[in-house]
C-alpha positions as CSV (number, residue, x, y, z in Angstrom):
1,M,71.4,87.3,124.3
2,G,75.3,88.0,123.8
3,F,77.4,90.5,122.5
4,T,79.7,90.8,119.5
5,A,83.6,91.4,120.0
6,I,82.7,94.9,118.8
7,E,80.0,95.7,121.3
8,K,81.9,94.4,123.9
9,V,84.8,96.5,123.2
10,L,83.0,99.6,122.6
11,A,81.0,99.1,125.6
12,R,84.2,98.9,127.5
13,A,85.9,102.1,125.9
14,S,82.8,103.8,126.8
15,R,82.3,102.8,130.4
16,Q,79.1,101.7,129.6
17,A,77.6,98.2,130.9
18,Q,76.6,97.3,127.4
19,A,76.3,98.7,123.8
20,R,74.3,96.9,120.8
21,A,74.4,97.6,117.3
22,G,72.9,101.0,116.3
23,D,73.7,102.6,119.8
24,I,75.3,105.9,119.7
25,V,78.5,105.9,121.8
26,Y,81.5,108.0,122.8
27,P,84.7,106.1,123.5
28,D,87.5,106.6,125.1
29,P,90.1,105.3,122.8
30,D,93.1,103.4,123.7
31,M,95.2,105.1,121.1
32,I,94.7,107.9,118.5
33,M,96.5,107.5,115.3
34,V,97.5,110.1,112.5
35,H,98.9,109.5,109.4
36,D,101.3,112.0,107.8
37,G,98.8,113.1,104.7
38,L,96.0,114.6,107.4
39,V,98.7,116.3,110.0
40,Q,98.9,119.4,108.5
41,Q,95.2,119.7,107.7
42,S,94.2,119.1,111.1
43,K,96.7,121.6,112.7
44,Q,95.7,124.3,110.7
45,V,91.8,123.5,111.8
46,L,92.6,123.7,115.5
47,D,95.2,126.5,115.1
48,R,92.0,128.3,113.6
49,I,89.9,127.8,116.3
50,G,92.6,128.6,119.3
51,I,93.1,125.0,120.4
52,A,96.9,124.5,120.9
53,Q,97.0,121.7,123.1
54,L,95.6,117.9,122.7
55,A,93.0,116.4,124.5
56,S,95.0,113.3,125.0
57,R,98.6,113.7,123.9
58,K,100.0,110.7,125.0
59,K,97.6,108.6,123.2
60,V,98.3,110.4,120.0
61,M,100.6,108.1,117.7
62,M,101.8,110.5,114.4
63,V,103.3,108.2,111.4
64,S,105.1,109.1,108.3
65,D,104.3,106.4,105.7
66,H,102.2,107.5,103.1
67,D,104.7,109.8,101.2
68,V,108.0,108.7,102.5
69,I,110.7,109.7,99.9
70,Y,110.2,113.0,98.9
71,G,109.5,113.7,95.0
72,S,108.4,117.2,95.3
73,A,109.0,120.0,97.3
74,R,105.5,119.9,98.2
75,A,106.1,116.6,99.8
76,A,109.2,117.9,101.5
77,E,107.5,121.3,103.0
78,R,104.7,118.9,104.6
79,G,106.7,116.4,106.3
80,A,108.7,119.7,108.1
81,F,105.3,120.7,108.7
82,N,104.6,117.5,110.5
83,R,108.0,117.7,112.6
84,K,107.0,120.7,113.7
85,A,103.5,119.8,114.5
86,A,104.7,116.8,116.8
87,Q,107.0,119.0,118.5
88,A,104.3,122.2,119.3
89,W,101.9,119.4,120.4
90,G,104.0,117.4,122.4
91,V,103.6,114.0,120.6
92,E,105.9,111.7,121.9
93,Q,104.9,108.8,119.5
94,F,105.9,110.5,116.8
95,F,107.6,107.8,113.7
96,D,108.8,109.8,111.0
97,V,110.5,108.7,108.2
98,G,112.9,105.9,108.7
99,Q,111.7,105.0,112.3
100,G,108.6,102.5,111.9
101,G,107.0,101.6,108.6
102,H,103.5,101.4,107.9
103,G,101.4,102.9,110.1
104,H,98.8,99.9,109.6
105,I,102.1,97.4,110.0
106,F,104.6,97.8,112.5
107,P,102.6,99.0,115.6
108,M,101.0,95.1,115.8
109,E,104.2,93.9,114.9
110,E,105.8,95.7,117.8
111,G,103.4,95.5,120.3
112,R,101.6,98.8,120.2
113,V,98.3,97.5,118.9
114,L,96.9,94.8,120.8
115,P,94.2,92.3,121.4
116,G,91.2,94.1,122.7
117,M,92.5,97.8,122.0
118,F,90.3,100.4,120.7
119,Y,91.6,103.4,118.8
120,F,90.8,106.2,116.2
121,D,92.6,106.5,113.2
122,N,92.1,108.9,110.2
123,D,93.0,106.2,107.4
124,T,90.6,103.8,106.1
125,H,92.8,100.6,106.4
126,A,92.9,100.8,110.3
127,T,91.0,97.9,109.9
128,N,94.2,95.8,109.8
129,A,94.0,95.8,113.4
130,G,91.7,92.9,113.3
131,A,94.5,90.7,112.8
132,V,95.4,90.8,116.3
133,G,91.8,91.1,117.7
134,A,92.0,94.6,118.3
135,F,89.7,97.3,116.4
136,G,90.9,100.7,114.9
137,L,87.9,102.9,113.4
138,R,88.6,105.2,110.6
139,V,87.3,108.8,111.2
140,G,88.8,110.6,108.1
141,T,89.1,114.6,108.8
142,E,87.0,114.1,112.3
143,I,90.2,113.2,113.5
144,S,90.5,116.7,114.3
145,R,87.5,116.5,116.6
146,V,89.3,113.1,118.5
147,L,92.4,115.4,118.6
148,A,90.7,118.4,120.1
149,T,87.9,116.3,122.5
150,G,89.6,112.9,123.0
151,T,86.6,111.1,121.2
152,T,83.9,111.7,119.0
153,W,80.4,110.0,118.6
154,V,80.6,106.5,117.2
155,K,77.4,104.1,115.7
156,V,78.0,100.8,116.9
157,P,77.9,98.4,113.8
158,E,76.6,95.7,112.9
159,T,78.7,92.5,112.9
160,V,78.5,89.8,109.7
161,R,80.2,86.3,110.3
162,I,82.4,84.9,107.6
163,E,83.2,81.1,108.5
164,L,86.5,79.9,106.6
165,K,86.1,76.2,106.7
166,G,88.9,73.6,105.6
167,R,92.3,73.6,104.7
168,L,93.6,76.4,102.1
169,P,95.4,74.9,99.4
170,A,99.2,75.3,98.5
171,Q,100.4,78.3,97.1
172,V,97.0,80.0,97.5
173,Q,97.2,82.8,100.5
174,G,95.3,85.4,102.3
175,R,95.0,87.6,99.7
176,D,93.3,85.2,97.6
177,I,90.9,84.7,100.0
178,G,90.0,88.2,100.5
179,F,89.6,88.6,96.6
180,Y,87.4,85.2,96.4
181,L,85.2,86.9,99.2
182,A,84.8,90.3,97.4
183,R,84.0,88.4,94.4
184,K,81.3,86.6,95.7
185,V,79.7,89.5,97.9
186,K,79.6,91.3,94.5
187,S,78.3,88.9,92.5
188,G,75.4,88.5,95.3
189,Q,76.8,84.7,95.8
190,L,77.1,85.5,99.2
191,P,74.8,87.8,100.2
192,V,76.0,90.1,102.7
193,Q,76.5,93.6,103.2
194,M,79.7,94.9,103.9
195,D,79.1,99.0,104.0
196,Y,79.9,100.2,107.5
197,R,79.9,96.8,109.2
198,V,82.1,94.6,111.1
199,I,83.5,91.3,109.2
200,E,83.9,88.8,111.6
201,Y,86.1,85.6,110.6
202,S,85.4,82.2,112.2
203,G,85.9,78.6,111.6
204,D,89.8,76.9,110.9
205,L,91.6,80.2,111.6
206,N,94.3,78.5,113.3
207,Q,96.4,77.7,109.8
208,F,96.8,81.6,109.4
209,G,99.6,83.6,111.3
210,L,99.8,87.1,111.7
211,G,100.8,88.1,107.8
212,A,98.1,86.1,106.4
213,R,95.6,87.6,108.9
214,V,96.7,91.0,107.8
215,A,95.8,89.8,104.4
216,L,92.3,88.9,105.2
217,C,91.5,92.3,106.6
218,S,92.4,94.0,103.4
219,S,89.4,93.3,100.8
220,P,86.8,93.9,103.1
221,T,87.9,97.6,103.8
222,E,88.0,98.5,100.1
223,M,83.9,96.8,99.8
224,R,83.4,99.6,102.8
225,A,83.9,97.3,106.0
226,A,84.0,99.6,109.0
227,A,86.4,96.9,110.8
228,V,87.3,93.5,110.5
229,F,87.9,90.9,113.5
230,L,89.8,87.7,113.8
231,P,89.1,86.1,117.3
232,P,93.1,85.8,118.1
233,S,94.6,82.4,118.6
234,E,97.0,81.0,120.9
235,A,99.8,81.5,118.7
236,I,98.9,85.5,118.2
237,L,98.0,85.8,121.9
238,A,101.4,84.3,122.6
239,Y,103.1,86.5,120.2
240,C,101.5,89.6,121.4
241,E,102.3,88.7,124.9
242,Q,105.8,88.4,124.0
243,H,106.1,92.2,122.4
244,A,103.6,93.7,124.5
245,K,104.3,97.3,125.5
246,R,101.3,97.4,127.7
247,E,98.7,95.2,129.4
248,F,95.7,93.6,127.5
249,T,92.8,91.9,127.3
250,P,91.7,90.0,124.4
251,I,88.0,90.1,123.7
252,F,85.8,87.3,122.0
253,S,82.3,87.1,120.9
254,D,79.8,85.2,122.9
255,P,78.8,82.3,121.3
256,D,75.0,83.4,121.4
257,A,76.1,87.0,119.9
258,H,73.6,88.3,117.4
259,Y,74.7,88.4,113.8
260,E,73.1,90.6,111.2
261,A,74.1,87.8,108.7
262,C,76.3,84.8,108.5
263,G,78.5,83.5,105.4
264,S,80.9,80.6,104.6
265,L,83.7,79.9,102.3
266,E,85.3,76.6,101.2
267,L,88.6,77.2,101.5
268,A,89.7,73.9,99.4
269,L,87.8,75.5,96.4
270,I,89.6,78.7,96.1
271,E,92.5,79.2,93.1
272,P,94.6,81.9,92.8
273,Q,92.7,85.1,92.1
274,V,93.5,88.4,90.0
275,V,91.4,91.4,90.2
276,L,90.9,92.8,87.2
277,P,91.0,97.0,86.7
278,G,88.2,98.8,88.4
279,G,88.0,97.1,92.2
280,V,88.9,94.2,94.2
281,G,84.9,92.5,93.5
282,N,86.5,92.1,90.3
283,S,88.2,88.9,91.0
284,V,88.5,85.6,88.9
285,D,90.9,82.5,89.0
286,V,94.4,83.7,87.6
287,G,93.7,81.4,84.5
288,E,91.3,83.3,83.3
289,V,94.0,86.1,82.7
290,A,97.3,84.3,82.2
291,G,99.1,85.4,79.7
292,T,98.8,89.1,80.0
293,A,101.8,90.8,79.6
294,I,103.2,93.2,82.3
295,D,105.6,96.4,82.9
296,H,105.4,96.7,86.2
297,A,104.8,94.7,89.3
298,F,104.8,95.8,93.0
299,I,105.0,94.0,96.5
300,G,104.1,95.4,99.7
301,S,101.3,97.9,101.1
302,C,99.3,97.5,104.2
303,G,97.4,94.2,102.6
304,S,100.6,92.3,102.0
305,G,103.7,94.2,103.4
306,M,104.5,91.7,106.3
307,Y,107.7,89.5,106.8
308,D,106.2,86.3,105.7
309,D,104.5,88.5,102.4
310,L,108.6,89.5,101.5
311,L,109.7,85.6,102.4
312,S,107.1,84.2,100.1
313,A,107.9,86.5,97.1
314,A,111.4,85.9,97.9
315,S,110.9,81.9,97.9
316,V,110.1,82.6,94.0
317,L,112.5,84.8,93.2
318,K,115.4,83.2,94.8
319,G,117.4,82.0,91.6
320,R,115.5,83.9,89.2
321,R,115.5,87.0,87.5
322,V,112.6,89.9,86.7
323,A,111.5,89.3,83.4
324,P,113.2,91.9,81.0
325,G,111.1,94.9,80.7
326,V,109.5,94.5,84.1
327,R,110.4,96.7,87.0
328,L,109.6,95.0,90.6
329,F,109.3,97.1,93.7
330,I,109.2,95.7,97.1
331,V,108.1,97.5,99.6
332,P,108.7,96.3,103.5
333,G,105.8,97.1,105.8
334,S,108.3,98.3,108.5
335,Q,111.9,99.1,109.6
336,R,111.9,95.7,111.6
337,S,111.2,93.4,108.5
338,L,113.8,95.9,106.4
339,R,116.3,94.7,109.2
340,R,115.4,91.1,109.2
341,M,115.4,91.0,105.4
342,T,119.1,92.1,105.4
343,D,120.1,89.9,108.4
344,E,118.4,86.8,106.9
345,G,119.6,87.2,103.5
346,V,116.4,88.0,102.0
347,T,117.4,91.1,100.6
348,K,120.2,89.7,98.7
349,I,117.9,87.6,97.1
350,F,115.4,90.6,95.4
351,L,118.4,92.6,94.5
352,D,120.0,89.2,93.3
353,A,116.6,89.0,91.0
354,G,116.9,92.5,89.8
355,A,114.1,94.1,92.2
356,M,114.1,97.6,93.2
357,L,113.9,98.4,97.4
358,L,111.7,100.8,98.6
359,P,111.7,101.9,102.1
360,P,109.1,101.1,104.4
361,G,105.5,102.7,104.1
362,C,102.8,102.9,101.6
363,G,105.0,102.7,98.4
364,P,103.1,103.2,95.3
365,C,100.0,102.1,96.8
366,N,99.9,105.6,97.7
367,D,98.6,106.9,94.7
368,A,102.0,106.1,92.7
369,V,103.9,109.2,94.8
370,V,106.7,106.5,93.7
371,G,107.0,103.8,91.4
372,P,104.0,105.5,88.7
373,L,103.0,103.7,85.5
374,A,103.3,105.5,82.3
375,T,100.2,105.4,79.6
376,G,99.1,102.1,78.3
377,E,101.3,100.2,80.8
378,V,100.1,97.0,83.2
379,S,100.9,96.2,86.5
380,I,99.9,93.4,88.5
381,S,100.5,94.2,92.2
382,T,99.5,93.8,96.0
383,A,98.1,97.4,96.5
384,T,95.0,97.5,98.3
385,N,92.8,98.1,95.4
386,S,93.3,98.1,91.5
387,N,91.1,101.8,91.0
388,T,91.8,103.6,87.8
389,G,94.5,106.0,87.8
390,R,96.2,105.0,91.2
391,F,99.1,104.2,89.9
392,G,99.3,107.2,87.6
393,A,98.3,107.4,83.8
394,R,94.6,106.7,83.9
395,D,94.6,104.3,80.9
396,A,96.9,101.8,82.8
397,K,95.2,98.7,83.6
398,L,96.1,97.7,87.2
399,F,95.5,94.0,88.5
400,L,96.4,92.3,91.9
401,G,97.3,89.6,93.0
402,S,98.7,87.8,96.2
403,P,102.7,88.2,96.9
404,L,103.2,84.6,95.2
405,T,101.4,85.5,92.0
406,V,103.0,88.8,91.7
407,A,106.5,87.5,92.4
408,A,106.3,84.5,89.8
409,S,104.6,87.2,87.3
410,A,107.6,89.2,87.4
411,V,109.7,86.5,86.8
412,A,107.3,85.6,84.0
413,G,106.7,88.9,82.3
414,T,103.2,87.7,82.2
415,I,100.7,87.2,84.5
416,I,100.7,83.3,85.5
417,D,99.6,80.7,88.2
418,P,102.3,80.6,90.7
419,R,101.4,77.1,90.9
420,Q,103.7,77.2,87.9
421,V,106.8,78.5,89.4
422,P,108.1,75.8,91.9
423,A,109.0,78.2,95.3
424,D,112.2,77.5,97.3
425,Q,110.7,75.2,99.8
426,A,112.8,76.2,102.6
427,L,112.4,79.6,102.6
428,Y,108.7,79.2,101.8
429,D,108.4,76.8,104.9
430,Q,109.8,79.8,106.8
431,M,106.8,81.6,106.5
432,E,104.5,80.0,108.8
433,A,107.5,80.9,111.6
434,A,108.1,84.4,110.8
435,Y,106.0,85.9,113.6
436,A,106.7,82.9,116.3
């Protein structure tokens, strides 16, 4: 019997001949990522027990992405602490505000996260690494143990395979697939478990570029998946080879690998989705909530902050204005995307439409440290989830949609089917070559 991709990569990282689901291993990671919100706690833990040096400081990447605009004295103090911590620890890969962007986006764009890699991360959405055929595993506050010792124990997760069949209809996007998948799993129509599983996509994947693959990683994360994996296509491998900062070896599951469960989705049946308040499993076809008035819209997050996401939104907003009474926030996933937006005229499209640009990072998705909602307001966004209180007021209503759906709704002033708001075809077509 063959091995799944996660079994192979954890065996390699643990210097073992093989690893099977259920085994306990101690992998030596290729990288250790710490986001700004957990640096202070981690350092204080290590300081209390007298650990001043990191076990593998050259592997450590620190990123400032959750709180980029200091909206409080507390945030400013934490940022200052993080800069001192990076210096004290001797961390060379420190991407402070304005230097990298979202930690689950820019390392893939810049060739720092590559096919076949394994790394530890304190944050849940390390699952994005699966977009390039890598594995990032969230260890939460146990990141302090990893910083001190270089590793921690890992139970090799089971893998669930989801086959995507056919061609995705026009103006239906990767986030729509993820929402639809979450809906099918929650309803029991797709009888698979996601809790601490690897969700491995298979099937007709060559139609998906890097941005769409990132979007496919988002919803399983919110349903407690340990990791998401897409076998890298030739196009993805070519992009990674062009930008790689180190050598890499892609990994693929064996044809006779064991999967805990298998399921499939017919892509042609998927319509634009909208997630209702309360979680990603609460998705419906957009027509069921069309006409709902909105006050707030946001396009970005680690689920939809890639450059092709921004292009798709711009293709709807070009030549149009955001509806009166609606505030629309645009948050690029990386400094690289922000520069491209400016160089290629996309920034002007957003500004002409009346949208507001925030610096690269999490934006409102980080518990609305910027761009919150007032009591009773309604939002549609590309945030990672629609949990109560995520954008401030607990009685606010949070809906989720694809970048196309959110942009179209911002123009209409109500939730609307994006197929009713024709996109600028030239811009829309550029999405396919966004990461060529």
